[in-house]
C-alpha positions in Angstrom: 1.1 92.3 -22.9 0.9 94.0 -19.5 2.5 97.2 -20.7 0.1 97.3 -23.6 -2.9 96.9 -21.3 -1.6 99.6 -19.0 -1.1 102.0 -21.9 -4.6 101.3 -23.1 -5.9 102.4 -19.6 -3.9 105.6 -19.6 -4.5 106.8 -23.1 -8.2 107.5 -22.9 -9.3 110.8 -24.4 -11.5 111.7 -21.5 -11.1 111.1 -17.7 -13.4 110.6 -14.8 -12.5 110.0 -11.2 -13.6 106.4 -11.3 -11.6 105.8 -14.5 -8.5 107.2 -12.7 -9.1 104.9 -9.8 -9.4 101.8 -12.1 -6.4 102.8 -14.1 -4.3 103.1 -10.9 -5.5 99.7 -9.6 -5.1 97.9 -12.9 -1.7 99.4 -13.5 -0.6 98.3 -10.0 -1.7 94.8 -10.9 0.2 94.9 -14.2 3.3 95.8 -12.3 3.0 93.3 -9.4 0.8 90.5 -10.7 3.3 88.9 -13.1 5.8 88.5 -10.2 3.3 86.1 -8.5 2.8 84.2 -11.8 6.5 83.9 -12.3 6.9 82.4 -8.8 4.2 79.9 -9.5 5.8 78.9 -12.8 9.1 78.6 -11.1 7.7 76.1 -8.6 5.9 74.2 -11.3 8.5 74.1 -14.1 11.7 74.6 -12.1 15.0 74.9 -14.0 13.3 75.0 -17.4 11.5 78.2 -16.4 14.7 79.7 -14.9 16.4 79.1 -18.2 13.5 80.8 -20.0 13.8 83.8 -17.6 17.5 84.1 -18.3 16.8 84.4 -22.1 13.7 86.6 -22.1 13.5 90.1 -20.5 10.9 90.7 -17.8 8.9 93.6 -19.1 10.4 95.4 -22.0 11.6 93.4 -25.0 14.5 95.7 -25.7 15.7 95.9 -22.1 18.0 92.9 -22.0 20.2 93.2 -19.0 23.7 91.8 -19.2 24.5 89.7 -16.2 27.5 87.7 -15.2 27.1 84.0 -14.5 28.9 82.0 -11.8 32.1 81.7 -14.0 32.2 85.4 -14.6 31.0 85.2 -18.3 28.5 87.8 -19.5 25.0 86.3 -19.9 22.3 87.8 -22.1 22.2 89.7 -25.3 
């Protein structure tokens, strides 16, 4: 959702200086804001949210990182 919103900001047919400033500010929010939300969810939902994080990629749906768990097995798809 955040990437879609950022793309909407940057694909306007005409540009003005104030539009550029807003696009920069909102794009920065789209990159940083979700991290704060994830921290809040982790405090609220604990291990259930951590499990969700391990199954769902952060930003791009096709960018599933493969990680090794504590036993050395590969985690992720």
